[in-house]
mmJSON file of the N, C-alpha and C atoms, coordinates in Angstrom:
{"data_MODEL":{"atom_site":{
"group_PDB":["ATOM","ATOM","ATOM","ATOM","ATOM","ATOM","ATOM","ATOM","ATOM","ATOM","ATOM","ATOM","ATOM","ATOM","ATOM","ATOM","ATOM","ATOM","ATOM","ATOM","ATOM","ATOM","ATOM","ATOM","ATOM","ATOM","ATOM","ATOM","ATOM","ATOM","ATOM","ATOM","ATOM","ATOM","ATOM","ATOM","ATOM","ATOM","ATOM","ATOM","ATOM","ATOM","ATOM","ATOM","ATOM","ATOM","ATOM","ATOM","ATOM","ATOM","ATOM","ATOM","ATOM","ATOM","ATOM","ATOM","ATOM","ATOM","ATOM","ATOM","ATOM","ATOM","ATOM","ATOM","ATOM","ATOM","ATOM","ATOM","ATOM","ATOM","ATOM","ATOM","ATOM","ATOM","ATOM","ATOM","ATOM","ATOM","ATOM","ATOM","ATOM","ATOM","ATOM","ATOM","ATOM","ATOM","ATOM","ATOM","ATOM","ATOM","ATOM","ATOM","ATOM","ATOM","ATOM","ATOM","ATOM","ATOM","ATOM","ATOM","ATOM","ATOM","ATOM","ATOM","ATOM","ATOM","ATOM","ATOM","ATOM","ATOM","ATOM","ATOM","ATOM","ATOM","ATOM","ATOM","ATOM","ATOM","ATOM","ATOM","ATOM","ATOM","ATOM","ATOM","ATOM","ATOM","ATOM","ATOM","ATOM","ATOM","ATOM","ATOM","ATOM","ATOM","ATOM","ATOM","ATOM","ATOM","ATOM","ATOM","ATOM","ATOM","ATOM","ATOM","ATOM","ATOM","ATOM","ATOM","ATOM","ATOM","ATOM","ATOM","ATOM","ATOM","ATOM","ATOM","ATOM","ATOM","ATOM","ATOM","ATOM","ATOM","ATOM","ATOM","ATOM","ATOM","ATOM","ATOM","ATOM","ATOM","ATOM","ATOM","ATOM","ATOM","ATOM","ATOM","ATOM","ATOM","ATOM","ATOM","ATOM","ATOM","ATOM","ATOM","ATOM","ATOM","ATOM","ATOM","ATOM","ATOM","ATOM","ATOM","ATOM","ATOM","ATOM","ATOM","ATOM","ATOM","ATOM","ATOM","ATOM","ATOM","ATOM","ATOM","ATOM","ATOM","ATOM","ATOM","ATOM","ATOM","ATOM","ATOM","ATOM","ATOM","ATOM","ATOM","ATOM","ATOM","ATOM","ATOM","ATOM","ATOM","ATOM","ATOM","ATOM","ATOM","ATOM","ATOM"],
"id":[1,2,3,4,5,6,7,8,9,10,11,12,13,14,15,16,17,18,19,20,21,22,23,24,25,26,27,28,29,30,31,32,33,34,35,36,37,38,39,40,41,42,43,44,45,46,47,48,49,50,51,52,53,54,55,56,57,58,59,60,61,62,63,64,65,66,67,68,69,70,71,72,73,74,75,76,77,78,79,80,81,82,83,84,85,86,87,88,89,90,91,92,93,94,95,96,97,98,99,100,101,102,103,104,105,106,107,108,109,110,111,112,113,114,115,116,117,118,119,120,121,122,123,124,125,126,127,128,129,130,131,132,133,134,135,136,137,138,139,140,141,142,143,144,145,146,147,148,149,150,151,152,153,154,155,156,157,158,159,160,161,162,163,164,165,166,167,168,169,170,171,172,173,174,175,176,177,178,179,180,181,182,183,184,185,186,187,188,189,190,191,192,193,194,195,196,197,198,199,200,201,202,203,204,205,206,207,208,209,210,211,212,213,214,215,216,217,218,219,220,221,222,223,224,225,226,227,228],
"type_symbol":["N","C","C","N","C","C","N","C","C","N","C","C","N","C","C","N","C","C","N","C","C","N","C","C","N","C","C","N","C","C","N","C","C","N","C","C","N","C","C","N","C","C","N","C","C","N","C","C","N","C","C","N","C","C","N","C","C","N","C","C","N","C","C","N","C","C","N","C","C","N","C","C","N","C","C","N","C","C","N","C","C","N","C","C","N","C","C","N","C","C","N","C","C","N","C","C","N","C","C","N","C","C","N","C","C","N","C","C","N","C","C","N","C","C","N","C","C","N","C","C","N","C","C","N","C","C","N","C","C","N","C","C","N","C","C","N","C","C","N","C","C","N","C","C","N","C","C","N","C","C","N","C","C","N","C","C","N","C","C","N","C","C","N","C","C","N","C","C","N","C","C","N","C","C","N","C","C","N","C","C","N","C","C","N","C","C","N","C","C","N","C","C","N","C","C","N","C","C","N","C","C","N","C","C","N","C","C","N","C","C","N","C","C","N","C","C","N","C","C","N","C","C","N","C","C","N","C","C"],
"label_atom_id":["N","CA","C","N","CA","C","N","CA","C","N","CA","C","N","CA","C","N","CA","C","N","CA","C","N","CA","C","N","CA","C","N","CA","C","N","CA","C","N","CA","C","N","CA","C","N","CA","C","N","CA","C","N","CA","C","N","CA","C","N","CA","C","N","CA","C","N","CA","C","N","CA","C","N","CA","C","N","CA","C","N","CA","C","N","CA","C","N","CA","C","N","CA","C","N","CA","C","N","CA","C","N","CA","C","N","CA","C","N","CA","C","N","CA","C","N","CA","C","N","CA","C","N","CA","C","N","CA","C","N","CA","C","N","CA","C","N","CA","C","N","CA","C","N","CA","C","N","CA","C","N","CA","C","N","CA","C","N","CA","C","N","CA","C","N","CA","C","N","CA","C","N","CA","C","N","CA","C","N","CA","C","N","CA","C","N","CA","C","N","CA","C","N","CA","C","N","CA","C","N","CA","C","N","CA","C","N","CA","C","N","CA","C","N","CA","C","N","CA","C","N","CA","C","N","CA","C","N","CA","C","N","CA","C","N","CA","C","N","CA","C","N","CA","C","N","CA","C","N","CA","C","N","CA","C","N","CA","C","N","CA","C","N","CA","C"],
"label_alt_id":[null,null,null,null,null,null,null,null,null,null,null,null,null,null,null,null,null,null,null,null,null,null,null,null,null,null,null,null,null,null,null,null,null,null,null,null,null,null,null,null,null,null,null,null,null,null,null,null,null,null,null,null,null,null,null,null,null,null,null,null,null,null,null,null,null,null,null,null,null,null,null,null,null,null,null,null,null,null,null,null,null,null,null,null,null,null,null,null,null,null,null,null,null,null,null,null,null,null,null,null,null,null,null,null,null,null,null,null,null,null,null,null,null,null,null,null,null,null,null,null,null,null,null,null,null,null,null,null,null,null,null,null,null,null,null,null,null,null,null,null,null,null,null,null,null,null,null,null,null,null,null,null,null,null,null,null,null,null,null,null,null,null,null,null,null,null,null,null,null,null,null,null,null,null,null,null,null,null,null,null,null,null,null,null,null,null,null,null,null,null,null,null,null,null,null,null,null,null,null,null,null,null,null,null,null,null,null,null,null,null,null,null,null,null,null,null,null,null,null,null,null,null,null,null,null,null,null,null],
"label_comp_id":["MET","MET","MET","PRO","PRO","PRO","ARG","ARG","ARG","ARG","ARG","ARG","VAL","VAL","VAL","ASN","ASN","ASN","PRO","PRO","PRO","GLU","GLU","GLU","VAL","VAL","VAL","ALA","ALA","ALA","HIS","HIS","HIS","GLN","GLN","GLN","LYS","LYS","LYS","ALA","ALA","ALA","ARG","ARG","ARG","VAL","VAL","VAL","ALA","ALA","ALA","GLY","GLY","GLY","LEU","LEU","LEU","THR","THR","THR","LYS","LYS","LYS","VAL","VAL","VAL","GLY","GLY","GLY","ALA","ALA","ALA","ASP","ASP","ASP","PRO","PRO","PRO","GLU","GLU","GLU","ARG","ARG","ARG","ILE","ILE","ILE","THR","THR","THR","GLU","GLU","GLU","ALA","ALA","ALA","ARG","ARG","ARG","ALA","ALA","ALA","ALA","ALA","ALA","LEU","LEU","LEU","LYS","LYS","LYS","ALA","ALA","ALA","ALA","ALA","ALA","GLY","GLY","GLY","LEU","LEU","LEU","GLN","GLN","GLN","ALA","ALA","ALA","ARG","ARG","ARG","ILE","ILE","ILE","LYS","LYS","LYS","ARG","ARG","ARG","ASP","ASP","ASP","VAL","VAL","VAL","ASP","ASP","ASP","SER","SER","SER","TRP","TRP","TRP","PRO","PRO","PRO","PRO","PRO","PRO","LEU","LEU","LEU","SER","SER","SER","ALA","ALA","ALA","GLU","GLU","GLU","THR","THR","THR","ARG","ARG","ARG","ALA","ALA","ALA","GLU","GLU","GLU","LEU","LEU","LEU","ALA","ALA","ALA","VAL","VAL","VAL","ILE","ILE","ILE","ILE","ILE","ILE","LEU","LEU","LEU","SER","SER","SER","GLY","GLY","GLY","GLY","GLY","GLY","ASP","ASP","ASP","HIS","HIS","HIS","ALA","ALA","ALA","ALA","ALA","ALA","THR","THR","THR"],
"label_asym_id":["A","A","A","A","A","A","A","A","A","A","A","A","A","A","A","A","A","A","A","A","A","A","A","A","A","A","A","A","A","A","A","A","A","A","A","A","A","A","A","A","A","A","A","A","A","A","A","A","A","A","A","A","A","A","A","A","A","A","A","A","A","A","A","A","A","A","A","A","A","A","A","A","A","A","A","A","A","A","A","A","A","A","A","A","A","A","A","A","A","A","A","A","A","A","A","A","A","A","A","A","A","A","A","A","A","A","A","A","A","A","A","A","A","A","A","A","A","A","A","A","A","A","A","A","A","A","A","A","A","A","A","A","A","A","A","A","A","A","A","A","A","A","A","A","A","A","A","A","A","A","A","A","A","A","A","A","A","A","A","A","A","A","A","A","A","A","A","A","A","A","A","A","A","A","A","A","A","A","A","A","A","A","A","A","A","A","A","A","A","A","A","A","A","A","A","A","A","A","A","A","A","A","A","A","A","A","A","A","A","A","A","A","A","A","A","A","A","A","A","A","A","A","A","A","A","A","A","A"],
"label_entity_id":["1","1","1","1","1","1","1","1","1","1","1","1","1","1","1","1","1","1","1","1","1","1","1","1","1","1","1","1","1","1","1","1","1","1","1","1","1","1","1","1","1","1","1","1","1","1","1","1","1","1","1","1","1","1","1","1","1","1","1","1","1","1","1","1","1","1","1","1","1","1","1","1","1","1","1","1","1","1","1","1","1","1","1","1","1","1","1","1","1","1","1","1","1","1","1","1","1","1","1","1","1","1","1","1","1","1","1","1","1","1","1","1","1","1","1","1","1","1","1","1","1","1","1","1","1","1","1","1","1","1","1","1","1","1","1","1","1","1","1","1","1","1","1","1","1","1","1","1","1","1","1","1","1","1","1","1","1","1","1","1","1","1","1","1","1","1","1","1","1","1","1","1","1","1","1","1","1","1","1","1","1","1","1","1","1","1","1","1","1","1","1","1","1","1","1","1","1","1","1","1","1","1","1","1","1","1","1","1","1","1","1","1","1","1","1","1","1","1","1","1","1","1","1","1","1","1","1","1"],
"label_seq_id":[1,1,1,2,2,2,3,3,3,4,4,4,5,5,5,6,6,6,7,7,7,8,8,8,9,9,9,10,10,10,11,11,11,12,12,12,13,13,13,14,14,14,15,15,15,16,16,16,17,17,17,18,18,18,19,19,19,20,20,20,21,21,21,22,22,22,23,23,23,24,24,24,25,25,25,26,26,26,27,27,27,28,28,28,29,29,29,30,30,30,31,31,31,32,32,32,33,33,33,34,34,34,35,35,35,36,36,36,37,37,37,38,38,38,39,39,39,40,40,40,41,41,41,42,42,42,43,43,43,44,44,44,45,45,45,46,46,46,47,47,47,48,48,48,49,49,49,50,50,50,51,51,51,52,52,52,53,53,53,54,54,54,55,55,55,56,56,56,57,57,57,58,58,58,59,59,59,60,60,60,61,61,61,62,62,62,63,63,63,64,64,64,65,65,65,66,66,66,67,67,67,68,68,68,69,69,69,70,70,70,71,71,71,72,72,72,73,73,73,74,74,74,75,75,75,76,76,76],
"pdbx_PDB_ins_code":[null,null,null,null,null,null,null,null,null,null,null,null,null,null,null,null,null,null,null,null,null,null,null,null,null,null,null,null,null,null,null,null,null,null,null,null,null,null,null,null,null,null,null,null,null,null,null,null,null,null,null,null,null,null,null,null,null,null,null,null,null,null,null,null,null,null,null,null,null,null,null,null,null,null,null,null,null,null,null,null,null,null,null,null,null,null,null,null,null,null,null,null,null,null,null,null,null,null,null,null,null,null,null,null,null,null,null,null,null,null,null,null,null,null,null,null,null,null,null,null,null,null,null,null,null,null,null,null,null,null,null,null,null,null,null,null,null,null,null,null,null,null,null,null,null,null,null,null,null,null,null,null,null,null,null,null,null,null,null,null,null,null,null,null,null,null,null,null,null,null,null,null,null,null,null,null,null,null,null,null,null,null,null,null,null,null,null,null,null,null,null,null,null,null,null,null,null,null,null,null,null,null,null,null,null,null,null,null,null,null,null,null,null,null,null,null,null,null,null,null,null,null,null,null,null,null,null,null],
"Cartn_x":[-0.085,-1.752,-1.463,-2.06,-1.861,-2.143,-1.476,-2.022,-2.86,-3.898,-5.087,-4.533,-5.025,-4.66,-5.725,-5.048,-5.915,-6.284,-7.801,-8.347,-7.717,-7.667,-6.722,-5.563,-4.678,-3.357,-3.519,-4.3,-4.316,-4.726,-5.633,-6.015,-4.967,-3.995,-3.094,-1.688,-1.633,-0.745,-1.116,-2.255,-2.688,-2.646,-2.974,-2.936,-1.471,-0.377,0.825,1.181,0.989,1.169,0.831,-0.657,-0.966,-0.66,-0.385,0.338,1.752,2.346,3.766,3.796,2.561,2.782,2.36,1.323,1.022,2.089,3.202,4.188,3.574,2.667,2.067,3.051,2.547,3.354,4.108,5.354,5.938,5.691,5.087,4.233,3.232,2.355,1.366,1.938,2.872,3.468,3.862,4.824,5.119,4.118,3.031,1.821,0.785,0.929,0.507,1.117,2.363,3.377,3.15,3.078,3.05,1.791,0.524,-0.536,-0.47,0.238,0.2,1.202,2.261,3.076,2.012,1.448,0.451,-0.704,-1.08,-2.106,-1.663,-0.559,0.565,0.667,1.143,1.299,0.103,-0.918,-2.397,-2.599,-2.371,-2.818,-2.006,-0.725,0.211,-0.141,-0.522,-0.588,-1.969,-3.03,-4.409,-4.093,-3.361,-3.308,-2.382,-1.442,-0.53,-1.827,-2.265,-3.087,-4.342,-4.869,-5.709,-5.385,-4.118,-3.516,-2.873,-2.953,-2.46,-3.707,-3.154,-4.093,-4.763,-5.427,-6.279,-5.095,-5.107,-3.876,-4.61,-3.84,-4.284,-4.54,-5.49,-5.588,-4.21,-3.417,-2.19,-1.117,-1.068,-0.572,-0.914,-2.397,-2.869,-2.458,-2.735,-2.278,-1.005,-0.141,1.43,1.671,1.077,0.817,0.466,-0.651,-1.147,-0.207,0.516,1.42,2.538,3.262,3.905,3.498,2.523,2.042,1.337,1.073,0.583,1.759,2.814,4.356,5.148,4.494,5.206,6.581,6.383,7.382,8.45,8.5,9.346,8.765,8.858,8.177,9.242,9.965,10.867,10.323,9.207,8.614,7.555,7.697,6.789,7.579],
"Cartn_y":[20.005,19.16,17.892,16.969,15.522,14.868,13.561,12.731,11.952,11.73,10.762,9.368,8.507,7.238,6.569,5.918,5.113,4.062,3.672,2.511,1.135,0.983,-0.398,-0.654,0.487,0.505,-0.158,0.592,0.322,-0.966,-1.171,-2.962,-3.817,-3.642,-4.521,-4.3,-3.381,-3.173,-3.929,-3.938,-4.818,-6.232,-6.309,-8.028,-8.526,-7.974,-8.185,-8.129,-7.168,-7.478,-8.538,-8.692,-9.742,-11.19,-11.595,-12.854,-12.924,-11.599,-12.046,-12.145,-11.481,-11.732,-13.104,-13.677,-15.094,-16.097,-15.717,-16.717,-17.372,-16.609,-17.655,-17.955,-19.001,-19.371,-18.26,-18.403,-17.421,-16.997,-17.935,-17.537,-16.907,-16.922,-15.846,-14.466,-14.815,-13.405,-12.418,-13.424,-12.694,-12.072,-13.135,-12.434,-11.188,-11.239,-10.308,-8.729,-9.253,-7.927,-7.295,-8.203,-7.889,-7.256,-7.542,-6.971,-5.444,-5.457,-4.036,-3.292,-3.582,-2.926,-2.476,-3.365,-2.786,-1.884,-1.981,-1.021,0.261,0.202,1.644,2.305,1.464,2.03,2.645,1.853,2.3,3.516,3.713,4.906,6.27,6.02,7.069,7.473,6.481,6.799,7.328,7.087,7.569,9.229,9.293,10.771,11.54,11.375,11.682,12.31,10.93,11.332,12.352,12.412,13.225,14.723,14.759,16.201,17.046,15.967,16.064,16.899,17.643,18.413,17.262,17.842,16.395,15.895,14.754,14.342,13.807,13.79,13.542,11.946,11.486,9.821,9.109,10.081,9.198,9.063,10.18,10.306,8.916,8.736,7.816,6.45,6.426,5.068,4.613,5.627,5.505,4.899,5.73,5.482,3.824,3.548,2.395,1.341,1.643,0.521,0.292,1.372,1.137,0.297,0.575,0.028,-1.469,-1.588,-3.009,-3.928,-3.368,-4.001,-4.233,-3.887,-4.014,-3.083,-1.998,-0.966,-1.052,-2.183,-2.763,-2.13,-0.899,-0.271,-0.242,-1.135,-0.983,-1.292,-1.955,-2.513,-1.147,0.05,1.069,1.931],
"Cartn_z":[11.759,11.905,11.868,12.855,12.87,11.895,11.603,10.307,10.714,9.882,10.094,10.087,10.722,10.853,9.782,8.981,8.09,8.541,8.506,9.201,8.967,7.646,7.328,7.757,7.645,8.135,9.643,10.322,11.932,11.963,11.069,11.466,10.967,9.882,9.654,10.418,11.182,12.145,13.216,14.008,15.19,14.916,13.275,13.019,13.353,12.626,12.876,14.105,14.929,16.479,17.144,16.7,17.307,17.04,15.654,15.229,15.951,15.869,16.643,18.022,18.622,20.131,20.646,19.674,20.193,19.755,18.948,18.157,16.914,16.247,15.003,14.368,13.267,12.532,11.52,11.176,10.634,9.326,8.545,7.044,7.325,8.421,8.635,8.886,9.785,10.114,8.812,7.894,6.815,5.692,5.671,4.928,5.683,6.995,7.576,7.426,7.38,7.115,5.487,4.868,3.23,3.119,3.921,3.703,4.395,5.311,6.338,5.185,4.548,3.645,2.316,1.753,0.664,1.37,2.522,2.808,3.147,3.836,3.799,2.189,1.383,0.037,-0.394,-0.251,-0.965,-0.318,0.899,1.803,1.381,0.984,0.533,-0.906,-1.597,-3.237,-3.194,-2.476,-2.357,-1.906,-1.279,-0.251,-1.333,-1.933,-2.885,-4.375,-4.731,-6.12,-5.623,-4.545,-4.016,-4.196,-4.179,-4.187,-5.658,-6.682,-7.869,-8.764,-9.698,-10.542,-11.474,-12.369,-13.153,-14.279,-14.296,-15.073,-16.536,-17.687,-18.821,-18.954,-19.91,-20.083,-20.224,-21.086,-21.69,-20.22,-19.479,-18.141,-17.266,-17.034,-16.239,-16.818,-18.036,-18.623,-18.425,-18.545,-17.963,-16.696,-15.943,-14.293,-14.23,-14.917,-14.681,-15.072,-15.955,-16.698,-15.632,-15.087,-14.034,-12.892,-12.24,-11.06,-11.687,-12.454,-12.94,-13.275,-13.592,-14.025,-12.791,-11.756,-10.668,-10.321,-11.495,-11.321,-12.431,-13.08,-13.96,-15.323,-15.893,-16.938,-18.179,-18.325,-19.45,-20.771,-20.598,-21.722,-22.403,-21.781,-22.158,-23.145],
"occupancy":[1.0,1.0,1.0,1.0,1.0,1.0,1.0,1.0,1.0,1.0,1.0,1.0,1.0,1.0,1.0,1.0,1.0,1.0,1.0,1.0,1.0,1.0,1.0,1.0,1.0,1.0,1.0,1.0,1.0,1.0,1.0,1.0,1.0,1.0,1.0,1.0,1.0,1.0,1.0,1.0,1.0,1.0,1.0,1.0,1.0,1.0,1.0,1.0,1.0,1.0,1.0,1.0,1.0,1.0,1.0,1.0,1.0,1.0,1.0,1.0,1.0,1.0,1.0,1.0,1.0,1.0,1.0,1.0,1.0,1.0,1.0,1.0,1.0,1.0,1.0,1.0,1.0,1.0,1.0,1.0,1.0,1.0,1.0,1.0,1.0,1.0,1.0,1.0,1.0,1.0,1.0,1.0,1.0,1.0,1.0,1.0,1.0,1.0,1.0,1.0,1.0,1.0,1.0,1.0,1.0,1.0,1.0,1.0,1.0,1.0,1.0,1.0,1.0,1.0,1.0,1.0,1.0,1.0,1.0,1.0,1.0,1.0,1.0,1.0,1.0,1.0,1.0,1.0,1.0,1.0,1.0,1.0,1.0,1.0,1.0,1.0,1.0,1.0,1.0,1.0,1.0,1.0,1.0,1.0,1.0,1.0,1.0,1.0,1.0,1.0,1.0,1.0,1.0,1.0,1.0,1.0,1.0,1.0,1.0,1.0,1.0,1.0,1.0,1.0,1.0,1.0,1.0,1.0,1.0,1.0,1.0,1.0,1.0,1.0,1.0,1.0,1.0,1.0,1.0,1.0,1.0,1.0,1.0,1.0,1.0,1.0,1.0,1.0,1.0,1.0,1.0,1.0,1.0,1.0,1.0,1.0,1.0,1.0,1.0,1.0,1.0,1.0,1.0,1.0,1.0,1.0,1.0,1.0,1.0,1.0,1.0,1.0,1.0,1.0,1.0,1.0,1.0,1.0,1.0,1.0,1.0,1.0,1.0,1.0,1.0,1.0,1.0,1.0],
"B_iso_or_equiv":[0.0,0.0,0.0,0.0,0.0,0.0,0.0,0.0,0.0,0.0,0.0,0.0,0.0,0.0,0.0,0.0,0.0,0.0,0.0,0.0,0.0,0.0,0.0,0.0,0.0,0.0,0.0,0.0,0.0,0.0,0.0,0.0,0.0,0.0,0.0,0.0,0.0,0.0,0.0,0.0,0.0,0.0,0.0,0.0,0.0,0.0,0.0,0.0,0.0,0.0,0.0,0.0,0.0,0.0,0.0,0.0,0.0,0.0,0.0,0.0,0.0,0.0,0.0,0.0,0.0,0.0,0.0,0.0,0.0,0.0,0.0,0.0,0.0,0.0,0.0,0.0,0.0,0.0,0.0,0.0,0.0,0.0,0.0,0.0,0.0,0.0,0.0,0.0,0.0,0.0,0.0,0.0,0.0,0.0,0.0,0.0,0.0,0.0,0.0,0.0,0.0,0.0,0.0,0.0,0.0,0.0,0.0,0.0,0.0,0.0,0.0,0.0,0.0,0.0,0.0,0.0,0.0,0.0,0.0,0.0,0.0,0.0,0.0,0.0,0.0,0.0,0.0,0.0,0.0,0.0,0.0,0.0,0.0,0.0,0.0,0.0,0.0,0.0,0.0,0.0,0.0,0.0,0.0,0.0,0.0,0.0,0.0,0.0,0.0,0.0,0.0,0.0,0.0,0.0,0.0,0.0,0.0,0.0,0.0,0.0,0.0,0.0,0.0,0.0,0.0,0.0,0.0,0.0,0.0,0.0,0.0,0.0,0.0,0.0,0.0,0.0,0.0,0.0,0.0,0.0,0.0,0.0,0.0,0.0,0.0,0.0,0.0,0.0,0.0,0.0,0.0,0.0,0.0,0.0,0.0,0.0,0.0,0.0,0.0,0.0,0.0,0.0,0.0,0.0,0.0,0.0,0.0,0.0,0.0,0.0,0.0,0.0,0.0,0.0,0.0,0.0,0.0,0.0,0.0,0.0,0.0,0.0,0.0,0.0,0.0,0.0,0.0,0.0],
"pdbx_formal_charge":[null,null,null,null,null,null,null,null,null,null,null,null,null,null,null,null,null,null,null,null,null,null,null,null,null,null,null,null,null,null,null,null,null,null,null,null,null,null,null,null,null,null,null,null,null,null,null,null,null,null,null,null,null,null,null,null,null,null,null,null,null,null,null,null,null,null,null,null,null,null,null,null,null,null,null,null,null,null,null,null,null,null,null,null,null,null,null,null,null,null,null,null,null,null,null,null,null,null,null,null,null,null,null,null,null,null,null,null,null,null,null,null,null,null,null,null,null,null,null,null,null,null,null,null,null,null,null,null,null,null,null,null,null,null,null,null,null,null,null,null,null,null,null,null,null,null,null,null,null,null,null,null,null,null,null,null,null,null,null,null,null,null,null,null,null,null,null,null,null,null,null,null,null,null,null,null,null,null,null,null,null,null,null,null,null,null,null,null,null,null,null,null,null,null,null,null,null,null,null,null,null,null,null,null,null,null,null,null,null,null,null,null,null,null,null,null,null,null,null,null,null,null,null,null,null,null,null,null],
"auth_seq_id":[1,1,1,2,2,2,3,3,3,4,4,4,5,5,5,6,6,6,7,7,7,8,8,8,9,9,9,10,10,10,11,11,11,12,12,12,13,13,13,14,14,14,15,15,15,16,16,16,17,17,17,18,18,18,19,19,19,20,20,20,21,21,21,22,22,22,23,23,23,24,24,24,25,25,25,26,26,26,27,27,27,28,28,28,29,29,29,30,30,30,31,31,31,32,32,32,33,33,33,34,34,34,35,35,35,36,36,36,37,37,37,38,38,38,39,39,39,40,40,40,41,41,41,42,42,42,43,43,43,44,44,44,45,45,45,46,46,46,47,47,47,48,48,48,49,49,49,50,50,50,51,51,51,52,52,52,53,53,53,54,54,54,55,55,55,56,56,56,57,57,57,58,58,58,59,59,59,60,60,60,61,61,61,62,62,62,63,63,63,64,64,64,65,65,65,66,66,66,67,67,67,68,68,68,69,69,69,70,70,70,71,71,71,72,72,72,73,73,73,74,74,74,75,75,75,76,76,76],
"auth_comp_id":["MET","MET","MET","PRO","PRO","PRO","ARG","ARG","ARG","ARG","ARG","ARG","VAL","VAL","VAL","ASN","ASN","ASN","PRO","PRO","PRO","GLU","GLU","GLU","VAL","VAL","VAL","ALA","ALA","ALA","HIS","HIS","HIS","GLN","GLN","GLN","LYS","LYS","LYS","ALA","ALA","ALA","ARG","ARG","ARG","VAL","VAL","VAL","ALA","ALA","ALA","GLY","GLY","GLY","LEU","LEU","LEU","THR","THR","THR","LYS","LYS","LYS","VAL","VAL","VAL","GLY","GLY","GLY","ALA","ALA","ALA","ASP","ASP","ASP","PRO","PRO","PRO","GLU","GLU","GLU","ARG","ARG","ARG","ILE","ILE","ILE","THR","THR","THR","GLU","GLU","GLU","ALA","ALA","ALA","ARG","ARG","ARG","ALA","ALA","ALA","ALA","ALA","ALA","LEU","LEU","LEU","LYS","LYS","LYS","ALA","ALA","ALA","ALA","ALA","ALA","GLY","GLY","GLY","LEU","LEU","LEU","GLN","GLN","GLN","ALA","ALA","ALA","ARG","ARG","ARG","ILE","ILE","ILE","LYS","LYS","LYS","ARG","ARG","ARG","ASP","ASP","ASP","VAL","VAL","VAL","ASP","ASP","ASP","SER","SER","SER","TRP","TRP","TRP","PRO","PRO","PRO","PRO","PRO","PRO","LEU","LEU","LEU","SER","SER","SER","ALA","ALA","ALA","GLU","GLU","GLU","THR","THR","THR","ARG","ARG","ARG","ALA","ALA","ALA","GLU","GLU","GLU","LEU","LEU","LEU","ALA","ALA","ALA","VAL","VAL","VAL","ILE","ILE","ILE","ILE","ILE","ILE","LEU","LEU","LEU","SER","SER","SER","GLY","GLY","GLY","GLY","GLY","GLY","ASP","ASP","ASP","HIS","HIS","HIS","ALA","ALA","ALA","ALA","ALA","ALA","THR","THR","THR"],
"auth_asym_id":["A","A","A","A","A","A","A","A","A","A","A","A","A","A","A","A","A","A","A","A","A","A","A","A","A","A","A","A","A","A","A","A","A","A","A","A","A","A","A","A","A","A","A","A","A","A","A","A","A","A","A","A","A","A","A","A","A","A","A","A","A","A","A","A","A","A","A","A","A","A","A","A","A","A","A","A","A","A","A","A","A","A","A","A","A","A","A","A","A","A","A","A","A","A","A","A","A","A","A","A","A","A","A","A","A","A","A","A","A","A","A","A","A","A","A","A","A","A","A","A","A","A","A","A","A","A","A","A","A","A","A","A","A","A","A","A","A","A","A","A","A","A","A","A","A","A","A","A","A","A","A","A","A","A","A","A","A","A","A","A","A","A","A","A","A","A","A","A","A","A","A","A","A","A","A","A","A","A","A","A","A","A","A","A","A","A","A","A","A","A","A","A","A","A","A","A","A","A","A","A","A","A","A","A","A","A","A","A","A","A","A","A","A","A","A","A","A","A","A","A","A","A","A","A","A","A","A","A"],
"auth_atom_id":["N","CA","C","N","CA","C","N","CA","C","N","CA","C","N","CA","C","N","CA","C","N","CA","C","N","CA","C","N","CA","C","N","CA","C","N","CA","C","N","CA","C","N","CA","C","N","CA","C","N","CA","C","N","CA","C","N","CA","C","N","CA","C","N","CA","C","N","CA","C","N","CA","C","N","CA","C","N","CA","C","N","CA","C","N","CA","C","N","CA","C","N","CA","C","N","CA","C","N","CA","C","N","CA","C","N","CA","C","N","CA","C","N","CA","C","N","CA","C","N","CA","C","N","CA","C","N","CA","C","N","CA","C","N","CA","C","N","CA","C","N","CA","C","N","CA","C","N","CA","C","N","CA","C","N","CA","C","N","CA","C","N","CA","C","N","CA","C","N","CA","C","N","CA","C","N","CA","C","N","CA","C","N","CA","C","N","CA","C","N","CA","C","N","CA","C","N","CA","C","N","CA","C","N","CA","C","N","CA","C","N","CA","C","N","CA","C","N","CA","C","N","CA","C","N","CA","C","N","CA","C","N","CA","C","N","CA","C","N","CA","C","N","CA","C","N","CA","C","N","CA","C","N","CA","C","N","CA","C","N","CA","C","N","CA","C"],
"pdbx_PDB_model_num":[1,1,1,1,1,1,1,1,1,1,1,1,1,1,1,1,1,1,1,1,1,1,1,1,1,1,1,1,1,1,1,1,1,1,1,1,1,1,1,1,1,1,1,1,1,1,1,1,1,1,1,1,1,1,1,1,1,1,1,1,1,1,1,1,1,1,1,1,1,1,1,1,1,1,1,1,1,1,1,1,1,1,1,1,1,1,1,1,1,1,1,1,1,1,1,1,1,1,1,1,1,1,1,1,1,1,1,1,1,1,1,1,1,1,1,1,1,1,1,1,1,1,1,1,1,1,1,1,1,1,1,1,1,1,1,1,1,1,1,1,1,1,1,1,1,1,1,1,1,1,1,1,1,1,1,1,1,1,1,1,1,1,1,1,1,1,1,1,1,1,1,1,1,1,1,1,1,1,1,1,1,1,1,1,1,1,1,1,1,1,1,1,1,1,1,1,1,1,1,1,1,1,1,1,1,1,1,1,1,1,1,1,1,1,1,1,1,1,1,1,1,1,1,1,1,1,1,1]
}}}
């Protein structure tokens, strides 16, 4: 089964391509690449979470701490 293209990811890919093609300021290209990376990660997380069984409040809280801390969850 072919994977569905996330519209936000497609938009961000086109944005990076357009900025790169016209030789935009490197800082704008870097920002666009960061937005593309974030859109892809968000789409993957959403897809994966949708396939999970219901999570306890404690597990959801632990996952939120990991995400909000940028992956550095040593404080938990």
